[in-house]
Backbone as CSV, one residue per row, in Angstrom:
resi,resn,N_x,N_y,N_z,CA_x,CA_y,CA_z,C_x,C_y,C_z
1,MET,-11.355,-28.556,9.606,-10.489,-30.122,10.550,-9.865,-29.330,11.913
2,PRO,-10.170,-29.953,13.187,-9.636,-29.211,14.063,-8.170,-30.160,14.710
3,GLY,-7.764,-28.543,14.478,-6.048,-29.695,14.898,-5.038,-29.239,13.729
4,ALA,-6.099,-28.796,12.559,-4.885,-28.845,11.395,-4.353,-27.922,11.160
5,THR,-2.749,-27.981,11.012,-2.147,-26.799,10.798,-2.093,-26.483,9.031
6,THR,-1.779,-24.788,9.103,-1.438,-24.366,7.858,-0.066,-24.971,6.767
7,PRO,-0.095,-25.323,6.018,0.663,-25.726,4.965,1.675,-24.543,4.932
8,ALA,3.350,-24.983,5.006,4.143,-23.649,5.046,4.343,-23.664,3.472
9,LEU,4.243,-21.874,3.528,4.306,-21.626,2.618,6.077,-21.716,1.777
10,SER,5.959,-22.015,0.304,6.817,-21.932,-0.431,7.436,-21.285,-0.750
11,PRO,8.924,-21.144,-1.268,9.488,-19.680,-1.330,9.119,-18.854,-3.104
12,LEU,8.296,-19.680,-3.510,7.263,-19.071,-4.593,6.320,-18.449,-4.041
13,GLN,5.662,-18.997,-3.418,4.293,-18.556,-2.512,4.427,-17.111,-1.860
14,LEU,5.762,-17.404,-1.057,6.315,-16.234,-0.812,6.560,-15.529,-1.370
15,ASP,7.070,-15.248,-2.592,7.125,-14.332,-3.673,6.009,-13.714,-3.877
16,ARG,5.743,-14.301,-4.145,3.976,-14.163,-4.485,3.258,-13.430,-3.771
17,VAL,3.464,-13.385,-2.478,2.635,-13.141,-1.494,3.326,-11.275,-0.749
18,ARG,4.542,-11.514,-1.023,5.712,-10.283,-1.039,5.237,-9.306,-2.504
19,PHE,5.013,-9.826,-3.241,5.150,-9.036,-5.033,3.373,-8.416,-4.296
20,HIS,2.214,-9.104,-4.141,1.373,-8.686,-3.521,0.658,-7.519,-3.236
21,ASP,1.687,-7.370,-0.988,2.257,-6.543,-0.286,2.748,-5.211,-0.996
22,GLU,3.682,-5.318,-1.820,4.110,-4.310,-2.245,3.572,-3.608,-3.311
23,PHE,2.991,-4.182,-4.528,1.982,-3.669,-5.280,0.991,-2.702,-4.981
24,PHE,0.237,-3.408,-3.538,-1.074,-2.435,-2.802,0.067,-1.577,-2.088
25,GLU,1.087,-1.455,-1.697,1.578,-0.754,-0.982,1.792,0.760,-2.117
26,ARG,2.230,0.269,-3.170,2.529,1.057,-4.706,1.298,1.758,-4.535
27,LYS,0.345,0.825,-4.979,-1.158,1.025,-5.453,-1.631,2.627,-4.484
28,GLN,-1.189,2.137,-2.669,-1.658,3.173,-1.605,-0.656,4.027,-1.840
29,ASN,0.514,4.149,-2.153,0.855,5.627,-2.269,1.070,6.279,-3.407
30,PHE,0.458,5.683,-4.947,-0.151,6.444,-5.042,-1.338,7.138,-5.707
31,MET,-2.338,6.388,-5.126,-3.399,7.218,-4.665,-3.048,8.291,-3.939
32,GLU,-2.564,8.256,-2.643,-2.195,8.946,-1.966,-1.492,10.760,-2.664
33,HIS,-0.971,10.357,-4.025,-0.347,11.196,-4.363,-1.110,11.883,-5.600
34,VAL,-2.110,10.854,-5.874,-3.250,11.338,-6.807,-3.868,12.437,-6.060
35,LEU,-4.549,12.102,-4.823,-5.321,12.609,-3.626,-5.069,13.643,-3.183
36,TYR,-3.289,14.289,-3.483,-2.979,15.737,-2.743,-2.632,16.298,-3.950
37,GLY,-2.208,15.435,-4.885,-2.173,16.397,-5.989,-3.344,17.051,-6.519
38,CYS,-5.137,16.583,-6.528,-5.993,17.098,-6.486,-6.126,18.134,-5.239
39,TYR,-5.742,17.774,-4.183,-5.923,18.640,-3.248,-4.924,19.828,-3.217
40,ILE,-4.144,19.736,-3.710,-3.179,21.093,-3.975,-4.336,22.150,-5.466
41,PHE,-4.231,21.787,-5.825,-5.081,22.072,-7.055,-6.528,22.597,-6.946
42,ALA,-6.975,22.207,-5.997,-8.422,22.591,-5.901,-8.350,24.052,-4.974
43,ASN,-7.388,24.066,-3.749,-7.396,24.375,-2.428,-5.521,25.579,-2.955
44,GLY,-5.068,25.255,-3.257,-3.702,26.147,-3.705,-2.960,26.121,-2.281
45,GLU,-3.340,25.168,-2.015,-1.967,24.463,-1.005,-2.250,23.213,-0.405
46,LEU,-1.074,22.977,0.375,-0.158,21.394,0.820,-1.712,21.081,2.145
47,PRO,-1.887,20.055,1.877,-2.578,19.848,3.650,-1.656,19.002,4.431
48,ASN,-1.859,19.292,5.262,-1.287,19.591,6.475,-0.321,18.179,7.011
49,ILE,-0.658,17.177,6.291,-0.445,15.858,6.682,0.951,15.547,5.826
50,ALA,0.782,16.213,4.309,2.181,16.787,3.426,3.295,17.548,3.477
51,LYS,3.027,18.110,4.837,4.270,18.939,5.066,5.430,18.431,6.207
52,ARG,4.825,17.327,6.761,6.061,16.313,7.859,7.123,16.061,7.285
53,SER,7.916,16.892,7.702,9.395,16.889,7.387,10.347,15.350,7.962
């Protein structure tokens, strides 16, 4: 429908969206952690991106 506005999210829906985002961020961090572990195991050194301080 043209001109239709999206309904405002309820607090419960906002909570679910926030949880969803945090879940994927955590999953992404975990995957990076695993990939770094595999890289270090295979090459015996840290990749450059992991050396950021």
